[in-house]
VOPAGU-2260 file (C-alpha; in pm, 1 decimal, decimal comma):
REM VOPAGU-2260
SITE   aa  ch    i         X         Y         Z
SITE  MET   A    0    9761,0    -983,4    1076,8
SITE  PRO   A    1    9670,4    -809,1    1423,8
SITE  ARG   A    2    9638,9    -997,9    1705,6
SITE  TYR   A    3    9502,5    -741,1    1950,8
SITE  ASP   A    4    9185,8    -473,2    1833,3
SITE  ILE   A    5    9228,2    -186,5    2058,7
SITE  LEU   A    6    8941,7      97,5    2100,4
SITE  VAL   A    7    9110,1     446,3    2208,6
SITE  LEU   A    8    8804,3     629,5    2333,1
SITE  ASN   A    9    8810,5     990,7    2437,7
SITE  GLY   A   10    8499,1    1155,5    2598,7
SITE  PRO   A   11    8364,8    1517,7    2618,9
SITE  ASN   A   12    8564,5    1808,6    2470,9
SITE  LEU   A   13    8849,2    1566,4    2335,1
SITE  GLY   A   14    8763,8    1630,1    1995,6
SITE  HIS   A   15    9013,3    1894,7    1925,8
SITE  LEU   A   16    9296,5    1803,7    2063,9
SITE  GLY   A   17    9602,5    1991,5    1990,3
SITE  GLN   A   18    9368,8    2279,5    1935,3
SITE  ARG   A   19    9170,7    2311,0    2286,7
SITE  GLN   A   20    9348,2    2481,6    2567,8
SITE  PRO   A   21    9728,9    2359,0    2440,8
SITE  GLU   A   22    9872,8    2501,8    2798,3
SITE  ILE   A   23    9710,7    2210,2    2943,9
SITE  TYR   A   24    9635,8    1934,2    2630,0
SITE  GLY   A   25    9946,0    2018,6    2437,3
SITE  ARG   A   26    9955,3    2075,8    2051,3
SITE  GLN   A   27    9957,9    1704,5    1900,7
SITE  GLY   A   28    9615,0    1550,0    1800,9
SITE  MET   A   29    9499,9    1229,8    1821,2
SITE  ASP   A   30    9648,5    1180,4    1491,1
SITE  ALA   A   31    9983,5    1116,9    1619,1
SITE  VAL   A   32    9880,9     859,8    1823,6
SITE  PRO   A   33    9920,6     583,5    1581,9
SITE  GLY   A   34   10318,8     700,7    1545,3
SITE  LEU   A   35   10365,2     704,5    1881,0
SITE  VAL   A   36   10254,2     344,4    1927,8
SITE  ARG   A   37   10481,2     204,0    1664,3
SITE  GLU   A   38   10758,4     404,5    1822,6
SITE  LEU   A   39   10689,2     237,0    2153,2
SITE  LEU   A   40   10611,6     -66,7    2036,8
SITE  GLY   A   41   10812,9    -137,8    1744,2
SITE  PRO   A   42   10793,9    -456,9    1515,5
SITE  ARG   A   43   10519,0    -548,1    1789,1
SITE  ALA   A   44   10301,1    -255,9    1650,4
SITE  ASP   A   45   10198,2    -499,0    1369,9
SITE  GLU   A   46   10018,2    -707,7    1629,5
SITE  VAL   A   47    9777,8    -418,0    1723,5
SITE  ALA   A   48    9500,8    -260,8    1533,4
SITE  LEU   A   49    9388,7      86,0    1679,0
SITE  ARG   A   50    9052,2     222,1    1608,4
SITE  PHE   A   51    8945,8     549,4    1747,1
SITE  ASP   A   52    8621,3     764,2    1863,8
SITE  GLN   A   53    8513,5    1030,5    2032,0
SITE  LYS   A   54    8199,0    1103,6    2195,4
SITE  ASN   A   55    8041,7    1384,0    2371,0
SITE  GLY   A   56    7776,4    1259,0    2569,3
SITE  GLU   A   57    7803,9    1010,5    2880,1
SITE  GLY   A   58    7522,8     762,2    2720,7
SITE  GLN   A   59    7699,1     782,5    2387,5
SITE  LEU   A   60    8006,0     647,1    2541,4
SITE  ILE   A   61    7850,9     363,6    2705,4
SITE  ASP   A   62    7719,9     289,3    2409,5
SITE  ARG   A   63    7990,7     269,7    2242,4
SITE  LEU   A   64    8157,2      80,7    2523,4
SITE  GLU   A   65    7890,6    -168,5    2500,7
SITE  GLN   A   66    7951,5    -192,6    2126,6
SITE  ALA   A   67    8303,4    -287,5    2161,9
SITE  ARG   A   68    8271,4    -552,7    2395,4
SITE  ALA   A   69    7980,3    -701,5    2100,8
SITE  GLU   A   70    8235,2    -657,7    1849,9
SITE  GLY   A   71    8492,8    -877,9    2030,1
SITE  THR   A   72    8740,6    -575,1    2105,0
SITE  HIS   A   73    9015,2    -661,1    2310,7
SITE  GLY   A   74    9082,9    -388,1    2502,6
SITE  VAL   A   75    8994,9     -22,2    2586,2
SITE  VAL   A   76    9212,2     252,6    2631,7
SITE  LEU   A   77    9000,6     537,6    2761,4
SITE  ASN   A   78    9017,6     893,8    2837,0
SITE  ALA   A   79    8662,7     955,1    2995,5
SITE  GLY   A   80    8769,5    1324,1    3006,7
SITE  ALA   A   81    8550,9    1514,6    3311,3
SITE  TYR   A   82    8310,4    1197,4    3323,7
SITE  THR   A   83    8592,3    1014,9    3491,6
SITE  HIS   A   84    8545,3    1240,0    3824,3
SITE  THR   A   85    8151,9    1274,0    3772,6
SITE  SER   A   86    8001,7     930,2    3580,5
SITE  LEU   A   87    7926,3     611,4    3817,2
SITE  ALA   A   88    7709,7     490,8    3506,8
SITE  LEU   A   89    8039,5     482,8    3321,0
SITE  ALA   A   90    8232,4     326,2    3586,7
SITE  ASP   A   91    7963,0      64,4    3586,0
SITE  CYS   A   92    7952,6      16,6    3221,9
SITE  LEU   A   93    8338,9     -80,2    3227,7
SITE  ALA   A   94    8276,7    -351,4    3525,1
SITE  TRP   A   95    8039,5    -562,6    3366,0
SITE  ILE   A   96    8137,6    -524,1    2980,8
SITE  GLY   A   97    8454,3    -750,4    3058,9
SITE  VAL   A   98    8668,0    -566,6    2831,5
SITE  PRO   A   99    8998,9    -481,4    2999,9
SITE  ALA   A  100    9073,9    -107,8    2996,6
SITE  VAL   A  101    9339,9     149,6    3084,5
SITE  GLU   A  102    9218,7     480,9    3209,3
SITE  VAL   A  103    9459,0     767,1    3049,9
SITE  HIS   A  104    9475,6    1140,5    3092,3
SITE  ILE   A  105    9682,9    1396,0    2885,7
SITE  SER   A  106    9753,1    1600,9    3218,3
SITE  ASN   A  107    9827,7    1503,4    3540,7
SITE  VAL   A  108    9495,7    1547,1    3703,7
SITE  TRP   A  109    9634,1    1481,1    4028,4
SITE  ALA   A  110    9830,6    1816,9    3992,6
SITE  ARG   A  111    9544,4    1995,4    3912,5
SITE  PRO   A  112    9384,7    2273,3    4065,1
SITE  GLU   A  113    9027,5    2155,7    4101,7
SITE  ALA   A  114    8993,0    1902,4    4363,9
SITE  VAL   A  115    8710,9    1741,0    4199,2
SITE  ARG   A  116    8994,4    1610,4    3925,9
SITE  HIS   A  117    9134,0    1444,2    4210,2
SITE  THR   A  118    8929,0    1136,6    4207,1
SITE  SER   A  119    8847,8     882,9    3909,4
SITE  HIS   A  120    8542,0     639,0    3907,2
SITE  MET   A  121    8697,1     469,1    3639,5
SITE  ALA   A  122    9046,1     369,2    3833,3
SITE  ARG   A  123    8829,9      57,1    4033,2
SITE  VAL   A  124    8749,2     -83,9    3733,1
SITE  VAL   A  125    9019,8     -55,0    3524,3
SITE  VAL   A  126    9361,8    -240,0    3475,3
SITE  GLY   A  127    9564,0      54,5    3534,6
SITE  VAL   A  128    9583,3     447,4    3490,1
SITE  VAL   A  129    9818,1     643,5    3266,0
SITE  ALA   A  130    9829,3    1022,8    3348,4
SITE  GLY   A  131   10041,8    1310,8    3269,8
SITE  PHE   A  132   10259,5    1240,9    2996,1
SITE  GLY   A  133   10065,3    1445,3    2725,0
SITE  ILE   A  134    9955,7    1252,8    2424,4
SITE  ASP   A  135   10217,4     978,9    2508,8
SITE  SER   A  136    9981,4     859,3    2756,3
SITE  TYR   A  137    9758,4     711,3    2489,3
SITE  ALA   A  138   10071,6     518,4    2374,6
SITE  LEU   A  139   10188,8     397,9    2677,5
SITE  GLY   A  140    9864,4     292,4    2760,5
SITE  VAL   A  141    9818,1     114,6    2453,4
SITE  ALA   A  142   10133,3     -42,8    2534,7
SITE  ALA   A  143   10073,5    -153,2    2915,6
SITE  LEU   A  144    9719,6    -285,2    2744,8
SITE  VAL   A  145    9896,6    -513,3    2547,5
SITE  ARG   A  146   10121,1    -648,9    2783,7
SITE  HIS   A  147    9838,2    -696,3    2994,2
SITE  LEU   A  148    9635,6    -916,9    2704,3
SITE  LYS   A  149    9940,3   -1090,7    2671,3
SITE  GLN   A  150    9974,3   -1232,2    3013,2
SITE  PRO   A  151    9833,0   -1574,9    3062,3
SITE  SER   A  152    9478,0   -1494,4    3276,2
SITE  THR   A  153    9506,9   -1643,0    3633,9
SITE  THR   A  154    9118,1   -1724,2    3662,1
């Protein structure tokens, strides 16, 4: 029986991973993530129940995060897409819901040529950030989140 219920939530334009701009985002889709998590966590993968969702709208993402809180979700792995760089509302939601989150990006956003991508509104309210490892960023984010959740609280 899983010990950790983790939501993997993708933002706008990430519903077609593996097809959309493969030169930036690769050729693997989200269907590859559970196998990558199993590979990374090994026998501990049975402790994790992954749920996947994708929303294009900012309000829809906020609604989904609030729903995750109400459902008792233990953690969130979030790729907010372009909202990472623009949405104070999404960052505010992450700050208040009290669900530990890891921000992930498929590409190394700090190496991208657009200066706007070098700022994250999410980074100040998440446990950590994983970027630049392609679809593996999700598996690394899940593994880091599980490790964080296993640590005893200091508060």
